[in-house]
N, C-alpha and C positions, 0 to 999 in steps of 0.2 A: 512358311507363313502366307496364308491366303488373303486371296484379294480383301477381304471386309477388312486386314490390319492394316491397309495400304489406301495411300489416296488416290482415288484412280480418275484421268484426266480425259479426255474425248477429242482426237486432233482430227476438224475434218479438212479435209483438201480441196478449194474451190477456186481453181485457177485456169482450170480447160478454155477451152474454146468453142468445143462441141461444133464444130465447123461444118458436120452431116445434116444439120435441123435447121441451115440455112433454108430459106429468108428469114425465120423466126430470130435466130441466133446470130446475136452480131459481137462487135467485140467488146461490148461495155454490156452487153447484157446474154450473155452465153446461156447455155441448155443447163444448168444448174440453178441458173435468176427465170428460167421459164416453169410457166403451168404445164408442165409435158403429158403428165397424165394425171389428170384431180385436178382437183383447184390451186389448190397449193401450190407451189413451186417445189423443184426440186429440192433445192437450199429444202424447205422449209419444212418439206416430209421430212428428210435426214433426222434436222434441229429435234423436230416433235417426237420422233420416232427413239430417241436415246433418254428425256427423261427421265421413265421408269429408273437409267443407272447413275445418270450424270447431273447435278445440280450445274444452271446455267455460268454456278462462280468456272465450275469447274471444264467448258466448252469452247475449245479453240479453232478457230474457221483461218486455213489460208490462205489465203488469192492476192492478185494484185494489184495495182493502183488503178488499175483503168477500172475494175471492178469493186474496188473497195467502198464505195459508198453506198451502192447497191447492197452489198450483203447486209452493212452497216443499217438501212432502212428495212432490208428485212427481215431480220434477225436481232432487232433493235435490244432487247433482256439481255444479248451477251456483252453491252456495253460495249466502247467503240477500241476499251485495250488489248482485246482479246479476238479482236479482227486483227491478224498479223498478215501484215501488207507488203509484198517481196516490189524492189522498185526493177525488176528484172527475173524473168523467168528461166532456173535453174535447175530446173528438174524436182523428182518427190525425194532426193536423198538429203539434198541444202532444205529442203522449205519443213520436210518434215524436222530437221535437224534443226529450224527457227523454230520453234513450236516447243522444240524439246527444252534450249535453252532457258526461253520464259515461262515453261513448265518448274526449272529449277529454280529462276528467281522468287516465284509464286511461293512456291512449296516449302522454298529452302530444305528441299531433301530429293539426292540421288536415288530415293526409291521410290519414290512414285511412281506407277503406272500410269502407258499411254494403251490407245488404243487409238489406230489408225482408220480414217476410213474414207472412202471417196462421199461428196457431193451428189453424183447424180444416179446414185442405183438406186432400181425399184428392187424391194422387200414385200412378198406377196404374203408373209407369215412371219409377222414382227414377232409375238409373241415367242416364237421358234428358233428368235433370230438372237433376241438378247437372252435367252436360254444359253444361249450357244457361248454370244460374248461376254457372258460373265463366268462360263469355265475358261473362254481364253487369256480371260483376265486374273484368275486365277493360279492357272497355269504359270502365265508369264510371272508371277510372282513369286513363285519356290523356288528359284535363282536363276540363275543365267539366261534364259530361257527366251526365243523366238520363236513367236506365238502364229499363225496365218490362217485363213478358215479359205478353205478350200469349198467349190462350187461342183457336184456332182454334175457330170456331161451330160446334156439332153440330145447331144447330136455332135457327131464329128466336126469341129469347127474349126476353120484357119486364121480367124481374127483373135483366139485368147491361147495366153499364154499357159502351160500346162504345166502340174507341179505332178511331180511321182510319190506315191505313199511305197512308204516302207512295212516295218512291224508294226504291228500293233503295241500301243504302249496302255498302262493306266488309263481305266477311263478315268474324265475328273466332270464333277458335275452331271452326270448320265447322261456325257457326251464321251462321243468314241474318240482315241486319239490312235495319230499316229506318229513314228520316226517320217522325218519330211526328209526323202533320200535325193533328190535333188529339182531346181528348175529349170524348165524345158524353152527353147525358141517357142515364138506363131510357128506351128509345122506345116508344112506342104500337103495337102488331104490324104492323101496316103499314110502318112505317118498319123495323121490327128484319129484316122478311122482303125488304124493299130493299137492308140492309146486307148479309145473307147472300149476297143473291146477286150481290151485286158483287164478293166475294171479298177487298175491299178492307178487313175490320174484322174485328176479334177482340174478345173478352169482358177487361174488364179486370179481373182479380182480384187485383190491390192489390197486387202482388211489385215493388218497386222497387228500383236499385242507383243509390248513389252514393258519393261523396267526404262525409266530414264536413264541409270548408272548402263545398264544391258547396250542401250542403243549408242550410248555416247560410247562406251569403251569399244564399239565395233567399229565408230566413225574414227575413231583415235589410229584404231588398228590397220582400216582400208584407204580411210580418206583425212591423212594425218592436218593435213592443212587445210583444210576447210573446219577439222575437228577443232585444231586451233583460232583460227578467224571466228568460229561462231563462241568460243569463250571468250574472245576479247570483247565482243559485240554484245555478250552476258553482264559487262561489267557495267554496259551505259546504261540497259534497262531502266528506264523511269527516269533517266536525266533526261536537260537541255541536250546532251549530246547524240542521244539515240539515234535521230534521226540522221544525220548527217554520217556518222557510224556506221548504220547501217545502208547510206546510198554509197558510201567509199567502198565496201568490204564486203558488199553480198555481189558484186560483180565476177569477184575474182572465185568466188566457190568452185568446185568443183561441179560442174553439165551432168548428172548420173544420174538416173534411175535407182532407186533402195532394193530395186531387183538385183539389180546390177551390181550396184557397189555394198549391198550388205547381204542378204539373202543367198545370192547364188557362190559367194566368193566363205559363206557360211558353214555352207553342204558342204562345203569341200575341205575344211578345218580338224582336226583330233578331235576336236569335241562338238562336231558336227550331231550327235545324241543331245545335245538341246536344242533344237532345232526338230517344230512339231506344228504337224498339222488338224485340224479336226474337219471334218466333211460338215456341209453345211448345206441339207437341202431345204431354204426358207421361200422357196419362191421368187427369185433369183433374178433379175434380166440387168444388164449394163443400160438396155434403150442405147441401143448404139447408132439407131436409124429412122426412120420414118417407117423404115417396113414395118420394126419391131417395137417403134409405139403401136402400130396396126394389128402386128400380133398379137400383143397385150391387150390389147381395147376389146379387140373381134369377141374375145371368149366372154365379155360379159356385154355387149353392144350387139353383137349382132353378124351380119355380113357385111355391110355397108357404117362405116365409122365416120361422122362428121360431126362438124363444132360450126353450128351455124344451122343455119333455117336451108331446108335442101328439098328437090325431087329429084327418084333415082326410078324412072323407067327403063327395065330389063338391063341394067346394070349392075356387075354384082364384085364385089373384094375390095371396093375402094377405100382409100382415106382421104376422106374431103376435110381439109382445116382454111374454114372461111367465117369468122364469129360476126361481120360487118357486111357482107353482101349474100345473097342469097344464089346456090348451086342448082344447077340443073344438071344432070347427067344423063345421056340416054343412051342405050348400047353399048357403053364402055365398061373395063372389069379392071382389075387389079391396076388403079393408076392411086396416085398420093397428087394431091392439087392442095397445094399450102397457097393460102395468100393473104401478104403484106401489105400496107399503104403506099412501099412505093416497089415493091418485087409481087412476083406469081413465078411456081415453084410449079411444073407440071411431069411427071418421071414414070416409067410402069414400077409397081413398087421393086423385083427384082433388080434393080437397077438403083434402087435408093441409097445403096453403100456411094456411088457415085457422086452422091452431091455435094463433096468435101470439093473436088473438085471445080467445079462451080465456083466456090472461093476462091484455089487458087488462081485459078483466071482472071476474078478479081481485084485480085494484088497482083498482078504482073500487067494488067494495065491503066494499077492504081486510080480506082472506081470506088474511091475510099466512101464514100458513102454511102456503097451499097454492102461493105462489112462491117 
């Protein structure tokens, strides 16, 4: 059966904090709710990118109670019922499961398709991405298949999980399809270099495709308690009992990622031939730090990237974000400068990954006004 015969839903995961984008990113306004790249927020860009494939009635956003109001304001066309709010964080297996039972109730069919996508990634080639997305949905519709998009690595990066490709299968929709041999943890640099040199590995960007029934069957097999609790919760959807049931049941769900709970275990099963990866060269970036933002924008804007009025004398490689205040730089290089009303970040670009440590220190000191 092809994807055109089944109803497809997009599930956007939007509950992360994005601590490496402090001081702009805060508890109520994380990375996905900010205009990190471009005028629209990362969430808005993600929803807009999906419009050719998914009508608003089949787009779901899973977030948390602290961010739900802002999400609804940013994507009002989705309506309040398709912004699902977790009372507590229980990682991606539970978040996807919550969306799955809502889709099950709305579509009244376990054969609906799901595309699970992050809210805060950049796609430089959206048309090619949608072509691959359609191919992945088509493959997911053909049986009890688990499908993932893999990002061909551009460097030996230790910050990503990796996917090892197996044999090439029949192409689908013009896209190359490979058996998925295994998922691996974030490796040491020497191992990452081996992976990239082999040409058999892709980055795991957290983009998954399957039937609702396929996902729920796997959830029942690997996380039976979570599966049963979600099905009991599903009975209350659309009733006055839902809010209290969610608050009572959700904290009891297993706190585990879908990668560990479903995908890794599936590759070790006898029917592991039902797990596939489609390499996706689509200009992807997870935009994981201010340095990554600089690298992306520098390709378009030149050596100095700035938001707001600025003067640059003998400076180079700087990222300057201060839309309200004038910034003058003299003879400094490769810095990140980010200013908000109540905080100022200054760090070398090559230390941008450490910004999350600032947030951890603020939490330890209980400086809540800066979180």
